[in-house]
C-alpha positions in Angstrom: -9.1 35.4 21.7 -9.2 32.6 24.2 -6.9 29.7 23.2 -9.8 27.2 23.0 -11.7 29.6 20.7 -8.6 30.1 18.7 -8.2 26.3 18.2 -11.9 26.1 17.2 -11.3 28.9 14.6 -8.3 27.0 13.2 -10.3 23.7 13.1 -13.2 25.3 11.2 -10.9 27.1 8.7 -11.2 25.7 5.2 -8.6 25.8 2.5 -5.8 28.4 2.7 -2.1 27.9 3.1 -1.4 24.8 5.2 1.6 26.5 6.7 -0.5 29.4 7.9 -3.0 27.0 9.4 -0.3 25.2 11.3 1.2 28.5 12.5 -2.2 29.6 13.9 -2.6 26.2 15.6 0.9 26.6 17.1 -0.1 30.0 18.5 -3.2 28.5 20.0 -1.6 25.4 21.4 1.3 27.5 22.9 -1.2 29.7 24.7 -3.3 26.8 25.8 -0.5 25.2 28.0 -2.4 21.9 27.9 -1.4 18.9 29.9 -0.2 15.9 27.8 -3.5 14.1 27.6 -5.4 17.2 26.4 -2.6 18.1 24.0 -3.0 14.7 22.4 -6.8 15.3 22.1 -6.3 18.8 20.7 -3.6 17.6 18.2 -5.9 14.8 16.9 -8.7 17.2 16.5 -6.5 19.5 14.3 -5.4 16.5 12.2 -9.0 15.3 11.8 -10.1 18.7 10.5 -7.0 19.2 8.2 -5.9 15.6 7.3 -4.0 16.6 4.2 -2.1 19.5 5.7 1.4 18.2 6.2 2.6 21.1 8.4 -0.2 20.3 10.9 1.2 16.7 11.3 4.7 18.2 11.5 3.7 20.6 14.3 1.7 18.1 16.4 4.3 15.4 16.2 7.0 17.7 17.6 4.8 19.0 20.3 3.8 15.5 21.5 7.4 14.4 21.9 8.5 17.6 23.6 9.2 18.1 27.3 8.1 21.7 27.0 5.4 21.8 24.2 4.1 25.3 25.1 7.5 26.9 24.5 8.2 24.8 21.5 4.9 25.8 19.9 5.9 29.4 19.8 9.3 28.5 18.4 7.7 26.4 15.6 5.3 29.2 14.8 8.4 31.3 14.2 9.9 28.6 12.0 6.8 28.5 9.9 6.6 32.3 9.6 10.2 32.5 8.5 10.0 29.5 6.1 12.9 30.1 3.6 11.6 27.7 0.9 10.0 30.4 -1.2 13.3 32.4 -1.2 15.3 29.3 -2.1 13.0 28.6 -5.0 13.0 32.2 -6.3 16.8 32.2 -6.3 17.0 28.8 -8.1 14.6 29.6 -11.0 16.3 30.3 -14.4 16.5 33.9 -15.6 13.9 34.8 -18.2 12.4 31.3 -18.0 9.0 29.9 -18.5 7.3 27.6 -15.9 4.1 25.7 -15.6 2.3 25.0 -12.3 -1.1 23.8 -11.2 -3.8 25.2 -8.9 -2.8 27.8 -6.3 0.4 26.5 -4.6 1.1 29.1 -1.9 4.8 28.8 -1.5 5.4 28.7 -5.3 3.2 31.8 -5.6 5.3 33.6 -3.0 8.4 32.7 -5.0 7.0 33.8 -8.4 5.8 37.2 -7.3 9.4 38.4 -7.0 10.4 37.1 -10.4 9.0 39.5 -13.0 11.4 38.1 -15.6 9.4 34.8 -15.8 6.5 33.7 -17.8 4.1 31.5 -15.9 1.4 29.1 -17.3 -1.2 28.1 -14.7 -3.1 24.8 -15.1 -6.3 24.8 -13.2 -7.1 22.7 -10.1 -10.2 23.2 -7.9 -10.8 26.5 -9.8 -7.8 28.1 -8.2 -5.6 28.9 -11.2 -7.4 32.2 -11.7 -6.4 33.3 -8.2 -2.8 32.7 -8.9 -3.0 34.5 -12.2 -4.6 37.6 -10.6 -1.9 37.6 -7.9 0.9 37.4 -10.4 -0.7 40.1 -12.6 -0.7 42.4 -9.6 3.1 41.7 -9.2 3.6 42.4 -12.9 4.6 38.8 -13.6 3.5 37.5 -17.0 0.9 34.8 -16.2 -2.0 33.2 -18.0 -4.3 30.2 -17.3 -4.1 27.2 -19.6 -6.8 24.6 -20.3 -6.1 20.9 -20.2 -5.8 20.7 -24.0 -3.2 23.4 -23.9 -1.2 21.6 -21.2 1.1 19.5 -23.5 2.2 22.5 -25.6 2.8 24.6 -22.6 4.8 22.0 -20.8 6.9 21.3 -24.0 7.7 25.0 -24.3 8.5 25.5 -20.5 11.9 25.3 -18.9 10.4 23.4 -15.9 7.3 22.4 -14.1 6.7 23.4 -10.5 4.6 21.2 -8.2 4.1 21.8 -4.4 3.9 19.0 -1.9 1.1 18.7 0.6 2.9 15.9 2.5 6.0 13.9 1.4 8.6 11.4 2.5 11.3 9.4 0.7 8.7 6.7 -0.2 5.7 8.8 -1.3 4.6 12.3 -2.4 1.2 13.8 -2.1 0.5 17.0 -4.0 -2.1 19.3 -5.4 -4.8 17.7 -7.5 -3.7 17.7 -11.2 0.0 17.3 -10.4 0.2 13.7 -11.5 -1.1 14.5 -15.0 1.2 17.6 -15.1 4.3 15.6 -14.1 3.5 12.8 -16.4 3.1 15.2 -19.3 6.4 16.8 -18.4 8.2 13.5 -18.2 6.9 12.7 -21.7 8.1 16.1 -23.0 11.5 15.9 -21.3 10.7 18.9 -19.1 12.2 18.8 -15.6 9.8 18.5 -12.7 10.7 20.5 -9.5 8.9 19.5 -6.3 8.7 22.3 -3.8 8.4 21.1 -0.2 7.5 23.9 2.2 8.7 23.6 5.8 6.5 21.0 7.6 5.6 18.9 4.5 8.4 16.4 4.9 7.0 14.0 7.5 7.4 10.3 8.5 6.2 7.8 6.0 3.6 6.5 8.5 2.0 9.9 8.5 2.1 10.2 4.7 0.4 6.9 4.4 -2.3 8.0 6.8 -2.8 11.3 4.9 -3.2 9.3 1.7 -5.7 7.0 3.5 -7.8 9.9 4.6 -7.4 12.2 1.6 -7.7 9.5 -1.1 -10.9 7.6 -0.2 -10.6 3.9 -0.8 -7.4 4.5 -2.7 -9.4 4.9 -5.9 -8.8 8.6 -6.4 -12.5 9.5 -6.6 -13.2 12.3 -4.2 -9.5 12.7 -3.4 -8.2 16.0 -2.1 -4.6 15.3 -3.2 -2.7 13.5 -5.9 -0.4 10.6 -5.3 2.6 11.6 -7.3 5.1 8.9 -8.3 8.6 9.9 -6.9 10.3 8.8 -10.1 8.6 11.7 -11.9 10.4 14.2 -9.7 13.8 15.5 -11.0 14.6 18.2 -8.4 13.4 18.9 -4.8 13.4 22.4 -3.3 13.4 22.4 0.5 14.7 24.7 3.2 18.3 23.8 2.3 17.9 24.8 -1.3 17.9 22.8 -4.6 18.7 19.1 -4.7 18.7 16.4 -7.4 19.1 13.7 -4.7 15.3 13.3 -4.4 15.2 10.5 -1.8 17.6 12.3 0.5 15.9 15.7 0.1 12.5 14.1 1.0 13.7 12.7 4.4 11.4 13.6 7.3 12.0 16.8 9.2 10.1 15.8 12.3 9.9 12.8 14.7 7.2 10.1 14.7 4.7 10.4 17.5 2.5 7.3 17.3 -0.2 9.0 19.4 -1.4 10.8 16.3 -2.4 7.5 14.7 -4.1 5.9 17.6 -7.8 6.1 18.4 -9.3 6.4 21.8 -9.3 8.9 24.6 -5.5 9.2 24.9 
C-alpha cells in the first residue's frame, strides 16, 4: 500500500485500540519520508481524525521534534508493538481476585486474558462490555457484564477497579466514558482505583487540555467521547515501569511538547 493511502486508511479508521492506530500511522509516516512542512500537515490530519487518541499525539510530537523522523517512526512503531504495560498489569493483579472495569479497555483486556484466576465484572460503556466479556470467556476467565444498578455491589465486593487512560498528565486524566462514575463509586466503597496508562497516553498537559477541548464539547460533557477523571480518585498508576502509588510522578509526560500540533494554518 502506498504511504499516502496508508495514512488515509488510518485517518478513516474508527474506534479500535489507540495504540494500534498510532502504530499504523508510524508505519505510514516512516514510509512517507515527508519533508518537515508536509509532516506537520500529516500529523495534524491524524490528530484531527483521532483527537482523543493519546498515543497519536505522543507519536506526532516526537516525530515533529526529531532530526530523523522517518527512522524514528519505525522505532516508535516497535515501542508501541512491544508495549509492556499489559504485562506489568497482569503481574501486579492480586491472585484469585475480583476486579471491575468499564467498556472495552484494550490494554486491560490484554492483561486479563492471561489471568484465569480472576473474576471480572464489566460495566458497560458505548455497548462494548459484551465484547470484553466474550473475549474473556474465550480465554476461560470468569467474566460477566453488570448493569448500572449492580455497579455499587460489584465495586464493594471487588478487590480493585481498573480504568484505562485515553490521555493523561500530572494535572488531568481523560478516560473511557463511565470511568468517573465507576471511580467515584469505588472511592465511596473504599475500593482502590488503578489507572492503567498504555505507552503513549502520558502526554504534555497542553495536549491533554486540547484533547479535552475537542473530546468534551463546550466542557459540558454532553456528546463527550471521554470522561474527565479527577486525579484524586486514582490510588495506583500502572505504566511501563510497573505499579506506582506516586500518582503525580507516574503520570508525567513521556514525550516532548511540539507546539506545531496546536497551531492552525498551513505550517
